[in-house]
C-alpha positions, 0 to 999 in steps of 0.5 A: 183579985185573980187575973183571968187568962181563960178567954184567951187567945194562945199562939204557939210559936215554937212547934213542930209539923206531924202527919196524921198517918205517923200519929197511927202508925204509932202504937198507943201504950207508946204515948206517955213514953213520946211526950216525956222529955226524954221521950221527945228528945231520945227519937228525935236524935241521931247520936243516943244510943240504942240502950238509951232509947229503949230506956226511956218506958221504964221511966214514964209512971215516974214523970210529971209531965206525963202523969198529969197529961194522961190524967188531964186528958183522961178526964177530956176525954170522959175515960179512967186513966188505964183506959187512956191509951186505948183511946185518945186512938181510937178518938185519932182513928174515927175522926183526928181532924174533930177531935184534934181540933175540939183539943185545940180549939178548947185551949183557943191555941188559934197559930201555930209556927212550925220550924219544917226543919223536924221531921225529914222530910218537911211536914207541910205546916198548911197540912198541919194546922188542917190538922188540927184546926189552927192556922199553921204558919211556916219557919224556915231552918237554915241547916238543910238549906247550908247542906243542900247548897254546899252538897252541890255547889264547887266553890264557897262563891255558888253555894252562897250564891245557892243559900242566898238565893234559897232565903230570898225566896222564903222572904218572899213567901208570906207563908214563911214568917221567920228563919230558924237556926239550929246553930248550937248543934251544928258547931255551936253558939260563941257565933264570931264574923269569919274572915273570908279566908277562914270561911273558905277554908272551913268550907274546902275542908269540910267539903273534902270531908263529903261534908261530913264533920262539926265545930272544928271543921264548919265552924266558920261556914256556918257563921257566916250564913247565919250572919246572911240569914239576920240581914236577909232577915232585915230586909225582908223584915222577918224575924230569925228564930235561934235553938238557945241552950239544951234540946236533945243529945247531938245539942253542943251542951257547951256551946250551947249558953243564949250568953255567946249569941252577944255580938250577933246580937249586937251587930244586926240591930234590925234583925229581930232575933228570938231566943228559943227554948228561952236558954234554958237551963241557962234562962237568966243569959237569956234575960239578960240579952232579952232585957239589955238588946231592944232586937231579942226577944225570948220564948219560952218552949222546952223551959215550959212545959217540962219545968214543969214545978219550976216554971213560975220560978223561971218565968217570974225571973224572965218577967221580972227581967225582961220587957214583957212585949218581948216575952212570947209563949211556946210548947216544942211540941214534936213529937204527939199533938196533946202536948200542944194542949198540955203545953197550954193549961198547964202554962195559961194556970202558970203565967195567971198565978205569976202575975197575980202575983205580981199584981198583989206585989204591986209590981202591975195593976191589974190592968197591966196584968192582964194586958201583959198576959195577953201579949205573951199567949199570943199578941206578942208572936202576932206583932213581931210577926207581922201577922194579924189576930186572928 
């Protein structure tokens, strides 16, 4: 028996908003560059060399995700692959909502969890949802809040009070379903419980440098703010999403291992902590944490869809160790909305193969395989974030 996931709804538990004006301003011929992992990450990086960014397009033709993305979209549009760039731009110009809504409807993508930290200024989640034809939910990133309150505050106490007030506002906002941290980019995932003196010294040093500085200056302060976030999340029954593993070139890669989050996860057992990107490329670490700690969950984006050929192996590793009710699909779309569609289509096929294998090996019954697929594609994310199925 083959597991049939084609009729199941999809919740994208991690993506980024896009504005129509920006889409229309992009050159059509750069579309395939922008959907590759390197193209997307170079565009979002503040530190990558200009020469590195210029080299991206030369790599697109030999990048598997770009190849399959252009081919699948060409078929969907009914054009030759050589004409797909102009054809998609024509559809965007003529009726973007109908075009993008059709793509998401094709993969039954009903809900999007939108990280408001990128791009800046933030894209309104509801407007993004209306553009692509899905229900979009805001995920509030804490780093812009930290930057803002620390810039305005004269004392650490004032900064903490202002930070907590903003978290309270997010907590009371029904459109905000979770908090998000990219501490892996700022000071690392080896989050500690610093003393008051260490936090005060970190705040003073960072302020004295005009809020310029990285791990050395800000680690104690950022660690404290993340602990505060986890406590507030428990108060408002919201999850905390934490970027784990690799990202664009700005990430502190040596300090981005998910294993570093173990003490934080253990310190906040009443807070659901979602390991965004499944700790990729160290997915075994994230799988261990989600398999060991009841409050740790895994979201699969970045690993999905850009690992392409390795998706089956990685998914087997995660599903073999982690309670499958704690695994959530995501795309990490951050450049072009078609990534939402390509990613869902690729993942749905991969998940079906992996579940078929589990059934063939008598690890799952066919009925359990269907329930597992339904949960990973959407039901798990909706349940964890207190949302009714749509």
